[in-house]
N, C-alpha and C positions, 0 to 999 in steps of 0.2 A: 461144403459151402452152405447147403441148406440148413444144416444145424447151426452154423455160425450166424446166418441171417435170422434164424428163429430166435437164437439167444438175444441178439441185438434188439429184435422187435419186442421180445418179452421184457427186456430191460427198459426200453422206451415206454412200453405200456405201464410198467411198474412205476416209472418216474412220473408219467402223467397222472397215474392213480394217486401217487403220493402228493402231487401238486393239487389235484382236485380235493383230496382229503384235507390238505392244508387250507385251501380256500374255504372249504365247508367249515373247518374248525374256526377260521377267522370270522366267518359270518356268524357262527354260533356265539362267539365271544362278544361281538358288537351288536348283534341284532336279536330281536325276539322272533323265534322261528316256530311255526306250527304247521302241521301237515293234515290235510283233510281228504276224505273220499269225495268223489264227485257229488254225492248227495249232501255233503256238509258234515259228515261224521268225522270226529276228531280221531286221528291216527296217533300222532305224537306231538310233543311240544318240548322245547328246550327250557333250560333254567331261566333264561332271561324273560321268556314269555310268562312262565309261571310266576316269577317275581313281579312282573308288571301287572298281571291280573289278580295276583294274590291266591292262586289255587295250587293244590298239589297235583301231580300227574294222574294219580288214581281217581281224582275227583272230576277230571274232564275227559280222559280218554274213553272213547265209546259214546260220548255225548255229542249232541248236535251243536253246530256253530251258533245256533240261536240262543244258547245260554249266556252269550256275551252281549245280547241285545236288550234294549229296554222293552218293557211289556207292550205288546201290540205291534212292535216293529216287524216281527217275524212274519206276520200275516199280511204285510203290505205288499203292494204290487212291485215296488222298487226292489224289495228284498228278493222276490222271485226273479225278477229280471236280472239281478246281480248274479245269482247262481246259474241262470241260463247263459249268461255271457261267458262265465268261466267254463261251463260245459262245452261251449263252442270253441274253446281253445284260445280265447282272448283274455289278456290280463287286465286287471283293474287296479289302478293306483290312485289313492286319494287320502284325504284326512278323514278319520272315522272316530266317532264317539262310542265307546264300548262301556259295558258294565262289568266291573270286577266283582270279586267275592265280597259278599256283604252289601251289595248294591252301590259300591264305590264307583264313581264315574272316572273313566280313564280315556284320555285322548291319545290316539296313535297316528303316526304317519306310516301307512302300510301299502304294500303292493301284493295282490293276489296273483300268483303265477301258475297256470296249468302245466303239469308235467306230462310230456308226451311219451307214448310207448314206441316200440320199433316201427310201428306202422304209421306213426305221426298222429295218433289219436290220444286225446286227453285221458289220463288214467287217475291222476290225483291232482291236488292243488296244494301248493306250498305258499305260505304267507311270511314275508319278511316285514317286520314292524319296528318302529322306534317310538319310545314313550315321549310324547310331547305334552303331557298333562300340565306340567309347570308352565310351559310356554302358553298354552291355551288359557290356563287360569290367569296368568298375567294379562293376556289379551282381553279376557272377559272383564277383569278388574279395570283395565284401562278403558274398556268400552263403557262400563258402568260410570267411571269418572267422567268420560266424555259426555255421556248422556246427562249426568248431573250438571256439568258445566253448561251444557246446552240448555238445560231447563232453567238454570240460573240466569243465563244470558237472555233467554226468551222472556223470563219474568222481568228482568231489568229493562229490556227493550219495550215490553208492554207497558210497564209503569211509566217510563220516560215518555213513550208515545202518548199515553193518556195525559201526562202532565203538560206536554207541549201542545196537545190539542186544547186543553183547558186554557193554556196561556194564549194560544192563538184566538180563543174566544173572548179574551180580555179578562179572564178570571185570574187575578194576581194573588188571591188568597189561598189557592190550591198548593199543597205541599205533598211531596212523596212520603207517605207514612208507612208503606210496606217495608218489611224487614228484608232488604236485599242482601245478596252475597257480599262477603267482605271486599272482594275486588271491585264491586260497583258502589260501595258506600261513599267513596270520595266523589263519584259522579252525582250521587244522590244529594250529598251535602252541598256540592257546588251549585246544583240546580236550585235547591231550597234557598241557599244564600243569595243566588242571583235573583230569584223571585222576590225574596224579602227586600233586597236592595232596590229592585225595580218598583216594588210596591211603595217603599219609603220615598223614592224619588218622585213618583207620580202623585203620592199623597202631598208631598211638598209643593208640587206644581198646582194641585187643586187648591191647597191653602194659599199659594201665591196668587192664583186667579181670583180667589175671594178678596185678597188684599188689594189686587189691582182694581177690582170692582169698587171696593170701599174707597180706595184712593182717588179713583176717577170722580166719584160723587163728592168727595171732599174738595177736590180741585175745582169742580164746578161751583160749589158754594164759596170757595175761597176767591175765585175770580169775580163773583158778584160782589163780595165784600171789598175786594180790591178796587172795583170800579167806583163804588161809593166813596171810599177813602181817597181815591185819586182826585175826585172833584173837590173834596174838602182840602186836600193838600194843595191844589192849585190856588185856591183863595188864600190860604195861609202863606204860600210862597210870595204872592203879590204884596201882601202887607209886610212881610219880612224884608223884601227888596227895598221898599220905601224907607223903613227904619234903618237899614244898613247904609243907605245913601247919606242920611243925617249923621250917623256915627262916623262915617268915613271922613266927612268934612271936619268934624271936631278933632279927630285923630291927626289929620293933616296939620291943623293949627298947632297942636301940641308938638308934633315933630319939628316944625319950623322954630318954635321957641327953644326946644332942646338943642337944636343945632347952634343957635346963637350963644346959648350958655356954654356949650362945648368949646366954641372959639375963644370966649373970655377965659375960661379955666385953662385952656391950652397955653395962652399967652402968660398967665401967672406961673404956670409950671415951667415955662422957658426961663423966666427971671429967676425962679428958685434954683433951677439947675445951674445958672451962671454964678450965683452966690455960693452955692455948694462947691463949685470948682475952685473959686478964689480961696475959700477956707481950706480946701484940701491942699492947695499950693502952700499956704502958710504953715499948715501942719507938717508938710514935707520939709520946708526950710528949717523949722524948729527941730525937727527930727535929725536933720543933717548936723545942726549946731551941737545937739546932744551927742551925736556920734563923734564929732571932732573933739569935744571935751573929753570924752572917754579915751580917745586915742592919745591926747596930751597926758592924761593921767597914767596911761600905760608907759609913755616915754619917761615920765618922772620916776616911775617905779623902776625902770631899767637903770636910770642914773643912780638911784638909791642903791641898787644892787651892785653897780660898779664901784661906788664909794665904799660899800661894805667889803667887797673883795680887795679893793686897794688897801684899806685899813688892815685887813687880815694879812696881806702880803708884806706891808711895812712892819707889822708885828713879828712876822716870821723872819724878816731881814734883820730886825734888831736882835732877835735871839741868836741868829747865826753870827752877827757882828760881835756880840758878847762872847760867844764861844771862840772867835778868832783872836780875841785879846787886843793888843795894841795895833795889830795889822788891820783890824776891822773897825777902829774908832771912826775913821772918816765915813765909812759906809753906814755906820750907826747914826751919824748926824743926818745923812741924806735920808735914811729910812725914817727918822723922827720927823723931818720936814714933810715927807710924803704922807705920813700918817696924819699930821696936823691938817694938811690940805684935804685929805680924804674926809676928815671929820667935818671940816667947814662945808665941803660939797654935800655931805649927807644932811647937814642942818639946813642948807639952802634948799635942797630938794624937798625936805619935809615941809618947809614954809610954802614953796610953790605948790606942792601937792595939796596943802590945806586950802590955798586960794582956788586951785582948780576944782577941788571937791565942792567948795561953797558955790562957785560959779555953776558947776554941773547941777547942783540941787536947784538953783534958781532957774536955770534953763529947763530942767525937768518940770518944775512947777509951771513955767510958761507953756511948755509942750502939752502938759496935762490940760491947762485951761483952754488952749487953742483946740486940742482934741475934743474936749467937751463941746466947745462952740461948733466944731465941724459936725459932731454927732447930732447936736440939736438941729443944725441946718439940714443935715441928711434926713432926720426924721420929718422935718417940715417938707423937704422935697418929696419924701415918700408919701406923706399924707396928701400933698397936692396931687401927686400922681394917682393915688387912690381916688381922690375926688374927680380927677380927670377921667379915670376909667369908669367910675360910676356914671358920670354925666354922659360919657360916650356910650355906655351900655343903655342908658335911658334913651338917648337919641336914636341908637340903633333899634332898640325895642319899639320906639314910637314909629320909626320908619317901617319896621317889619309889620307892625300892627296895621299901618296904613296900607302897605302892600297886601297883607293878608285879607284885610277887609275888602280891598278891591277885587281880589281873587274870589272871595266868598260871594261878593255881589255878582261876579260873572258866573260862578257856579250855580247860584240860585236861579239866575236867568236860564242857564242850561237845564237845570232841574225842571223849570217851568215848561220848557220845550219837551223834555223827556216825559213829563207827566201826560202831555197831550198824546205822545206816541204810545205810552202805556195803555191808554184807553183803547187804542186799536188792537194792541197786543192782547188785552184781556178778552176781546171778542174772539180772537184766534185761539186763545187758550180754552175758551168755552167750547168751541167747535172741536178742538183736539180731545178734550176730556169726554165729550159725548162719543166720539169715535172710539176712544179707549174703552169706554163702557160697553159698546157694542162688541168689540173684539174680545173683551173679557167674558161676555155672555156666550160667544161662540166657543171660546176655550172651555167654559164649563160644560157646554153641550158635548164637545169632543171628549172630555174627561168622563162624561157620563157613560161612555161605552165600556169603561173598565170597572171591574169589581175590586174595590180596595179595602173592604172591611167596614165595620160599623163606625169606627173612629174617624176614618177619612171621609166617609159619607156625611158624618155629622159636621165635619169641618166645611165640606162643600156646601151644606145647607145652611150654614151659619149666616144670619142676617147681617147686612152691612151696618156699621155704626154710623149714627148721624153726626153731623158737624156740631150740632148743639150740645150733644153729650160729650164729645171728645175734644171740642175746641178747635179754633183755627190753627193753633200752633202744631197740634198733632197732625192735622191735614197737611201742613207744609212739610213736616218731617217725613210723612209718608210719600209725598211727592218727590222729595229729594232722594229717598231710598229707592224709588222705582225708576228714577230718571238715569239712564246709563250714560248720558252725555257728560263730557268733562266740564268742570266748574267754570273754566275760562271761556266757554263758548258763548254764554250769555244769550240775550234776546236777539242778537243779530242773526241767529239761525232762521228767524221768521222772514 
């Protein structure tokens, strides 16, 4: 039994050993492994470690761990504390930067693990490491990019903050001139364009303020001129009203005479219309006679055709009787008589047709003469009608002139009253223009807080044009340009 138990135990130990060896082999395949004495002397290293640091085994075995450190790091207190911790049996796991062969920098993710003896005391140190140099290089590159972006952002923020500060101080001429990162150039362009547009807008306001100041002065001068012209206009309107009263009386007399003439011409036109109607009736009667003569001629033509056909039938009957011989002699006599009768009828029809034709020509001549008479009377009626229309138009025109002059007289009286009202309105306009000038001065003072450049300041300092140099018409045009009220509002707003 003891032998069997011993063999089983030996087999189990062998299996565990093989498992441990397999685990160690797996670790060596995937990890960089190096073994140190407790003082840091290198005992062994696997191929993964040698490839990671770029050394051969004979180049590092027997050397101290410090050959993988940067110059001066081995003398640091942290490095001494590191090995003191391992000698105390505590493991250390972290990310380390080491120096490979030729001074090449290598980053590893490693854990230093003390190996304990049978009594539980550290005897050696084994390190398992993974090469993370590529990851760290990427992280360092990303960090550089992040810092670069941060520097660009800080530059953009600083430039924009400076620009906004200048803008808040009223300096509209400032532009961001620094070369910003591409991702901030759109913001730079937008700010510069916004500042330029704001500068243009305020420059226009400054120019408009100067125009308002000029316009207010022109309005003041215009109101004074209007006051003088209003007095002169009132005197002229009074004289015009007296002259219009005399003209109105004369036109009323002309309108009365034109109405009497219109009545006489209207009566003459009525008589001409009656005469025209009589002639039209005579023309209609003669036309009917002419139509009846034509119809009789058509009937004679029919009779002539019947006689021709009868003669033709009698001739055919004679031919047939001759063919019949003795049996057709009696029928031939009758046919001969019928033929003779047809010839006499044809001759009579020709004579009647000749008479009818002569009568028709005479009737046609009569119709023509009556028609010419009717046309002459119709022209007379038309001319009388034109005379009537002309006289009516003259009468209506005279009446309209009388009415219009009456309205003009009333309008002139109203204009006289409005002229008196305009005098009061001129005083109000003068006060309004003075108030407008004061507001324009305040607007200039407010715009003075902004820096708009030399051109805009020159516009702001431009002197106002005098009314004498520009004329009253330009002043009125300026006043209409600056007045935002609708045209139909008029003076009633006062």
